[in-house]
BAFI-3210 file (N, C-alpha, C; in Angstrom, 3 decimals, decimal comma, padded with zeros to 6 digits):
// residues 172
n [1|2|3|4|5|6|7|8|9|10|11|12|13|14|15|16|17|18|19|20|21|22|23|24|25|26|27|28|29|30|31|32|33|34|35|36|37|38|39|40|41|42|43|44|45|46|47|48|49|50|51|52|53|54|55|56|57|58|59|60|61|62|63|64|65|66|67|68|69|70|71|72|73|74|75|76|77|78|79|80|81|82|83|84|85|86|87|88|89|90|91|92|93|94|95|96|97|98|99|100|101|102|103|104|105|106|107|108|109|110|111|112|113|114|115|116|117|118|119|120|121|122|123|124|125|126|127|128|129|130|131|132|133|134|135|136|137|138|139|140|141|142|143|144|145|146|147|148|149|150|151|152|153|154|155|156|157|158|159|160|161|162|163|164|165|166|167|168|169|170|171|172]
n.u [-004,256|-003,071|-004,360|-003,686|-003,771|-003,858|-003,618|-004,539|-002,313|-000,416|000,518|000,668|003,533|004,655|005,224|006,667|009,093|009,990|010,916|013,028|014,731|015,068|016,621|019,042|020,065|020,954|021,173|019,847|017,106|014,991|011,949|008,893|007,143|004,356|002,304|-001,578|-004,077|-002,619|-000,368|-000,882|-001,490|001,059|003,297|001,871|002,576|006,074|006,357|006,123|008,234|010,490|009,638|010,226|009,091|005,525|004,443|001,946|000,349|-002,314|-002,568|-004,085|-004,703|-006,886|-009,327|-011,750|-013,452|-011,931|-010,980|-010,427|-010,366|-006,402|-006,195|-005,771|-003,172|-004,311|-003,271|-003,254|-003,257|-002,239|000,463|-000,181|001,368|002,802|005,307|006,910|008,739|009,361|010,987|015,045|016,025|013,764|011,414|009,802|006,667|004,425|002,276|002,545|003,965|002,871|002,533|004,637|004,333|002,936|004,786|006,676|005,877|005,100|008,091|009,951|007,422|007,253|009,812|009,280|007,142|007,875|009,028|012,096|014,390|015,217|017,804|017,833|015,538|014,013|012,393|009,686|008,085|005,502|005,313|006,592|006,124|006,638|005,925|006,578|007,900|009,751|011,465|012,009|013,282|013,464|011,613|009,423|008,671|008,764|007,076|006,826|004,883|002,264|-000,063|-003,180|-003,698|-005,280|-005,704|-005,882|-007,847|-009,128|-012,474|-014,136|-014,044|-016,169|-018,595|-021,152|-022,661|-025,365|-024,952|-023,744|-024,977|-026,890|-025,383|-025,115|-027,139|-028,132|-025,986|-026,814]
n.v [009,121|008,374|007,564|005,035|004,376|001,202|000,589|-002,122|-002,283|-000,921|-003,045|-005,575|-004,514|-003,951|-005,601|-007,214|-006,131|-006,580|-009,665|-008,390|-007,434|-009,320|-011,283|-009,473|-010,097|-011,655|-014,196|-017,314|-019,364|-022,561|-022,349|-021,052|-019,269|-018,566|-015,948|-016,284|-014,336|-011,886|-011,930|-014,041|-013,629|-012,510|-014,352|-016,609|-015,462|-015,238|-017,603|-018,846|-017,193|-017,533|-020,770|-022,345|-024,148|-023,655|-022,575|-022,957|-020,019|-019,960|-017,146|-014,625|-010,984|-008,899|-008,169|-007,648|-006,061|-003,679|-000,177|-001,675|-002,363|-003,914|-007,522|-010,219|-012,288|-014,996|-017,847|-020,572|-024,134|-025,642|-026,295|-026,022|-027,535|-028,981|-030,808|-032,975|-032,200|-028,726|-026,448|-025,546|-023,178|-020,400|-018,088|-015,553|-014,641|-011,857|-009,027|-006,673|-005,882|-004,262|-003,652|-005,349|-007,668|-010,297|-011,351|-011,725|-013,512|-015,830|-016,881|-018,256|-019,996|-021,766|-023,173|-024,020|-026,133|-027,589|-030,332|-030,688|-029,534|-026,109|-023,360|-020,784|-017,969|-016,075|-012,933|-010,543|-008,569|-006,013|-003,714|-001,917|-000,607|002,210|001,686|-000,858|-003,684|-005,266|-006,064|-006,082|-008,700|-008,045|-005,334|-003,160|-000,201|001,728|002,863|006,470|007,399|005,623|004,409|004,037|001,068|-000,011|-002,160|-003,047|-005,618|-005,203|-004,029|-006,405|-007,505|-006,149|-007,407|-009,164|-012,873|-012,609|-009,927|-009,827|-010,614|-009,502|-006,784|-008,541|-008,384|-005,948|-005,610|-006,836]
n.w [-002,009|-005,119|-008,510|-011,092|-014,759|-017,024|-020,367|-022,802|-023,591|-022,883|-020,387|-021,822|-023,043|-020,843|-019,658|-022,127|-021,070|-019,168|-019,375|-020,615|-019,187|-017,258|-019,260|-019,689|-017,418|-016,714|-015,219|-014,935|-014,894|-014,047|-013,494|-013,067|-011,112|-010,374|-008,267|-007,920|-007,725|-009,690|-010,575|-012,779|-015,742|-016,472|-015,586|-017,570|-019,416|-019,079|-019,359|-020,946|-023,188|-022,482|-022,197|-020,019|-016,985|-015,797|-013,193|-010,817|-007,385|-004,937|-003,613|-001,456|-000,616|-000,850|-000,305|-002,070|-004,547|-006,534|-004,347|-002,345|000,767|002,151|003,304|005,910|004,850|002,579|001,730|-000,625|-000,126|-001,569|-004,511|-007,782|-010,546|-013,303|-013,544|-011,991|-009,684|-008,279|-009,377|-008,809|-009,288|-009,088|-010,944|-009,230|-009,516|-009,870|-010,176|-009,012|-006,323|-003,100|-000,375|-000,041|001,996|000,753|-001,200|001,112|002,600|000,811|000,331|002,180|002,148|000,025|-000,332|002,113|001,151|-000,774|-002,181|-003,908|-003,023|-002,953|-004,495|-005,245|-005,606|-007,137|-007,432|-009,078|-010,629|-012,397|-010,892|-008,596|-005,230|-003,201|-000,490|-000,302|001,742|000,949|-001,677|-005,271|-007,562|-009,814|-011,445|-013,178|-012,969|-010,221|-007,796|-006,446|-005,532|-004,189|-006,093|-006,744|-008,882|-011,783|-013,434|-016,869|-017,112|-014,789|-015,153|-015,149|-013,125|-012,614|-013,644|-014,553|-015,333|-015,995|-016,802|-018,765|-020,568|-021,061|-022,443|-024,656|-026,090|-026,459|-028,473|-030,458]
ca.u [-003,470|-003,229|-004,690|-002,813|-004,689|-003,522|-003,918|-003,801|-001,207|001,169|000,483|002,078|004,898|005,673|006,062|008,047|010,130|011,014|011,366|013,966|015,177|015,253|017,699|019,680|020,655|021,911|019,940|019,436|016,271|014,190|011,111|008,288|006,137|003,599|000,972|-003,038|-004,271|-002,448|000,915|-001,076|-000,998|002,620|003,521|001,959|003,197|007,170|006,592|006,160|008,857|011,357|010,220|010,291|007,033|004,654|002,794|000,645|000,443|-003,253|-003,168|-005,528|-004,855|-007,551|-010,717|-012,466|-013,193|-011,720|-010,097|-011,260|-008,246|-006,019|-006,875|-005,118|-002,638|-004,638|-002,211|-003,391|-002,715|-000,509|001,456|-000,210|001,888|002,858|006,707|006,695|008,675|009,666|012,696|016,177|016,035|012,769|011,015|008,376|006,072|003,383|001,878|002,988|004,383|002,513|002,670|005,892|003,291|002,819|006,283|007,667|005,052|005,706|009,096|009,952|006,065|007,862|010,885|009,113|006,647|009,115|009,765|013,007|016,351|015,496|018,841|017,862|014,313|014,307|011,126|009,709|007,140|005,526|004,889|007,262|005,527|007,209|005,784|006,403|008,857|011,025|011,812|011,563|014,346|013,022|010,730|009,296|007,814|008,793|006,390|006,711|003,059|001,072|-000,783|-003,861|-003,550|-006,500|-005,094|-007,086|-008,627|-010,128|-013,362|-014,561|-014,241|-017,176|-019,602|-021,887|-023,454|-026,308|-025,076|-022,881|-026,370|-027,248|-024,908|-024,395|-028,804|-027,926|-025,407|-026,846]
ca.v [008,277|008,548|006,173|004,685|003,862|000,709|000,388|-003,473|-002,332|-000,462|-003,868|-006,026|-003,540|-003,994|-007,902|-007,824|-004,665|-007,685|-010,154|-008,627|-007,235|-010,793|-011,911|-009,086|-010,214|-013,513|-015,902|-018,951|-020,247|-023,710|-022,750|-020,082|-019,559|-017,061|-015,422|-015,749|-014,300|-010,580|-012,949|-015,486|-013,684|-012,564|-016,184|-017,361|-015,112|-015,547|-019,427|-019,174|-016,127|-018,506|-021,695|-022,169|-024,433|-022,209|-023,731|-021,713|-021,118|-018,981|-016,016|-013,677|-010,141|-008,089|-008,666|-007,128|-004,909|-002,022|-000,257|-002,133|-002,810|-005,570|-008,119|-010,995|-012,946|-016,627|-019,015|-021,966|-025,088|-026,774|-025,390|-026,575|-027,094|-030,599|-030,853|-033,587|-031,713|-027,911|-026,056|-025,539|-022,031|-020,236|-016,901|-015,683|-013,644|-011,469|-008,450|-006,072|-005,765|-003,172|-003,590|-006,945|-008,838|-011,615|-012,031|-011,910|-014,763|-016,947|-017,576|-019,484|-021,288|-022,324|-023,474|-025,936|-027,009|-027,557|-031,617|-030,967|-028,643|-024,636|-023,081|-019,929|-018,332|-013,962|-012,483|-009,939|-007,404|-004,829|-002,159|-001,514|000,364|002,450|000,940|-002,354|-004,049|-006,169|-005,174|-007,558|-008,543|-007,405|-004,299|-002,124|000,899|001,833|003,688|006,871|007,509|004,979|005,144|002,239|000,429|-000,005|-002,970|-003,753|-006,886|-005,143|-003,820|-007,516|-007,823|-005,462|-007,680|-010,629|-013,517|-011,473|-007,851|-009,869|-011,583|-008,370|-006,198|-009,043|-008,603|-004,280|-005,317|-007,518]
ca.w [-002,866|-006,629|-009,503|-012,369|-015,624|-017,533|-020,810|-022,271|-025,263|-022,104|-019,866|-022,285|-023,594|-019,771|-019,294|-022,322|-020,583|-017,806|-020,032|-021,211|-017,369|-017,028|-019,984|-019,763|-016,123|-017,262|-014,293|-015,198|-013,937|-014,165|-012,947|-012,796|-010,452|-010,628|-007,629|-008,854|-009,928|-010,476|-011,255|-013,991|-016,990|-016,208|-015,939|-018,220|-021,589|-019,145|-019,373|-023,138|-023,977|-021,108|-022,518|-018,436|-016,960|-014,644|-011,414|-009,368|-006,335|-004,820|-002,473|-001,716|000,401|-000,968|-000,093|-002,366|-005,793|-007,017|-003,940|-001,546|001,841|002,779|004,575|006,221|003,312|002,287|000,542|-000,484|000,565|-002,123|-006,104|-008,744|-012,016|-013,630|-013,812|-010,953|-008,707|-008,553|-010,043|-008,049|-009,726|-009,129|-010,636|-008,480|-010,578|-009,645|-010,541|-008,553|-004,811|-002,705|001,534|000,071|002,321|-000,560|-001,530|001,970|002,967|-000,008|000,005|002,678|001,824|-001,539|000,549|002,733|000,875|-002,077|-001,999|-003,811|-002,855|-003,842|-004,623|-005,210|-005,254|-007,469|-007,568|-009,942|-011,068|-013,260|-010,226|-007,394|-004,474|-002,422|000,794|000,357|002,869|000,276|-003,453|-005,630|-008,472|-010,855|-011,975|-014,631|-012,593|-009,655|-007,798|-005,448|-004,607|-004,089|-006,909|-006,891|-010,012|-012,520|-014,673|-017,995|-016,884|-013,721|-014,941|-015,137|-011,628|-011,939|-014,494|-014,064|-016,652|-016,784|-017,531|-020,543|-021,702|-021,517|-023,074|-025,947|-026,591|-026,430|-029,361|-031,543]
c.u [-004,387|-003,666|-003,742|-003,185|-003,660|-003,571|-003,512|-002,092|-000,034|001,228|001,384|003,437|005,469|005,824|006,870|009,372|010,608|010,991|012,821|015,068|015,883|016,795|018,362|020,997|021,925|021,721|019,757|018,158|015,239|012,722|010,349|007,243|005,749|002,436|-000,370|-003,224|-003,243|-001,264|000,471|-000,956|000,216|003,465|003,697|002,581|005,424|007,701|006,085|007,424|009,978|011,813|010,661|008,931|007,373|003,755|002,647|000,568|-000,580|-002,825|-003,685|-005,250|-005,505|-009,146|-012,156|-012,706|-012,468|-010,461|-010,345|-010,181|-008,246|-006,387|-005,498|-004,558|-003,522|-003,563|-003,065|-002,898|-001,649|-000,931|000,766|000,938|002,529|003,756|006,487|007,509|009,179|011,267|013,789|016,047|014,643|013,020|009,840|007,921|004,927|003,104|002,998|003,479|003,969|002,874|004,305|005,011|003,737|003,883|006,757|007,229|005,543|006,965|009,291|008,683|006,686|008,313|010,527|008,368|006,946|009,522|011,377|013,538|016,285|016,791|018,572|016,062|014,819|012,725|011,099|008,224|006,557|005,864|005,075|007,046|006,384|006,980|005,723|007,744|009,997|010,964|012,866|012,795|014,781|011,354|010,442|009,438|008,087|008,037|006,091|005,349|002,512|000,423|-002,080|-003,839|-004,177|-005,984|-006,690|-008,329|-009,619|-011,698|-014,496|-014,439|-016,145|-018,700|-020,185|-022,424|-023,971|-026,390|-024,333|-023,841|-026,520|-026,969|-024,936|-026,139|-028,652|-027,000|-025,375|-028,309]
c.v [008,589|007,376|006,122|004,015|002,944|000,797|-001,571|-003,689|-002,216|-002,124|-005,078|-005,696|-003,910|-005,627|-008,131|-007,511|-005,782|-009,143|-010,000|-008,296|-008,478|-011,151|-011,225|-009,490|-011,596|-014,621|-015,815|-019,831|-021,192|-023,300|-021,991|-019,972|-017,479|-017,259|-015,007|-015,198|-013,138|-011,434|-013,714|-015,062|-013,161|-014,107|-016,833|-016,717|-015,383|-016,761|-019,052|-018,462|-017,585|-020,268|-022,731|-023,342|-023,731|-023,881|-022,359|-021,872|-019,387|-018,546|-015,002|-012,727|-009,096|-008,523|-007,384|-006,289|-003,853|-001,800|-000,662|-002,666|-004,358|-006,457|-009,421|-011,875|-014,516|-017,397|-020,400|-023,110|-026,136|-025,901|-025,987|-026,229|-029,195|-030,657|-032,379|-033,472|-030,031|-027,654|-026,008|-023,859|-021,385|-018,497|-017,226|-014,359|-013,109|-010,194|-006,976|-006,200|-004,255|-003,397|-004,767|-008,067|-010,569|-012,304|-012,663|-013,201|-016,033|-017,531|-018,713|-020,296|-021,779|-023,329|-024,524|-026,034|-027,884|-029,628|-031,695|-029,721|-027,105|-024,177|-021,686|-019,127|-015,832|-013,800|-010,817|-009,372|-006,803|-003,889|-002,575|-000,836|000,628|002,097|-000,067|-002,579|-004,701|-005,032|-005,868|-007,129|-007,721|-006,867|-003,983|-000,758|000,973|003,098|004,503|007,082|006,735|004,236|003,686|002,166|000,178|-000,669|-002,373|-005,019|-006,218|-005,040|-005,535|-007,782|-006,854|-006,631|-008,974|-011,343|-012,738|-010,421|-008,318|-010,134|-010,246|-006,552|-006,323|-008,850|-006,848|-004,527|-005,771|-006,889]
c.w [-004,689|-007,614|-011,050|-013,498|-016,395|-019,346|-021,326|-023,825|-023,915|-021,088|-020,926|-022,211|-021,578|-019,281|-020,563|-021,693|-019,795|-017,813|-020,685|-019,798|-017,425|-017,675|-019,924|-018,338|-016,333|-016,037|-015,132|-015,072|-015,134|-013,661|-012,584|-012,430|-010,234|-009,121|-008,378|-007,483|-010,415|-011,128|-012,618|-015,433|-017,186|-016,300|-016,974|-019,480|-021,014|-019,185|-021,217|-023,663|-023,797|-021,752|-021,022|-018,395|-015,722|-014,018|-010,860|-008,656|-005,940|-003,882|-002,651|-000,387|000,361|-001,080|-000,346|-003,997|-006,054|-005,850|-002,259|-000,581|002,077|004,070|004,749|004,840|003,399|001,214|000,320|-000,542|-000,325|-004,089|-006,726|-010,088|-012,330|-014,556|-012,478|-009,567|-008,926|-008,919|-009,127|-007,919|-009,781|-009,532|-010,239|-009,629|-009,674|-010,497|-010,508|-006,926|-004,145|-000,751|000,965|001,163|001,674|-000,492|-000,148|002,571|001,983|-000,741|000,386|002,484|001,180|-001,046|001,691|002,523|-000,691|-001,775|-003,280|-003,139|-003,331|-003,454|-004,703|-005,750|-005,681|-007,551|-008,630|-011,127|-012,079|-011,836|-008,413|-006,402|-003,373|-000,874|000,827|001,140|001,906|-001,891|-004,019|-006,625|-009,548|-010,961|-012,516|-013,500|-011,039|-008,612|-006,520|-004,198|-004,291|-004,913|-006,407|-008,431|-010,780|-013,843|-015,812|-018,074|-015,533|-014,231|-015,031|-013,213|-010,839|-013,019|-013,601|-015,453|-017,062|-016,940|-018,862|-021,408|-022,141|-022,731|-024,214|-026,403|-027,302|-028,091|-030,768|-032,744]
res [x|x|x|x|x|x|x|x|x|x|x|x|x|x|x|x|x|x|x|x|x|x|x|x|x|x|x|x|x|x|x|x|x|x|x|x|x|x|x|x|x|x|x|x|x|x|x|x|x|x|x|x|x|x|x|x|x|x|x|x|x|x|x|x|x|x|x|x|x|x|x|x|x|x|x|x|x|x|x|x|x|x|x|x|x|x|x|x|x|x|x|x|x|x|x|x|x|x|x|x|x|x|x|x|x|x|x|x|x|x|x|x|x|x|x|x|x|x|x|x|x|x|x|x|x|x|x|x|x|x|x|x|x|x|x|x|x|x|x|x|x|x|x|x|x|x|x|x|x|x|x|x|x|x|x|x|x|x|x|x|x|x|x|x|x|x|x|x|x|x|x|x]
***
């Protein structure tokens, strides 16, 4: 498995390209649901660009930092949102689709747990890996060799509060 290193600049540029791709499709949505943690930053930025409400669904399938094995998918009990009801046309956002299980399982979860009818759900990610069982509706990079993606915020998984104190004392 190869490695793909992504800078903050590249990361934000990919989000902007994703926003443009969705815009060019002509599809209109009235709700963004991001999958936390990977889709949080992307969902937040798209919500600001499109001026659509953001909802957050926490999911987890990784067992630790770095190149840890994927485990069973855990989905939170509740969707967090500031609107009274979920929109009818949902853009479901994550950072990447790896196995595809997360997207595959969260779409029915949203339909089952929504108090209002959902007419359509489309998916958007930055990276679509060839090993996925699901093809997202919108994506920026299709990755044939299924690399481990090192995102610019990954180093925070290895930092502790005590480590930050020590770092700040060394820099002062």
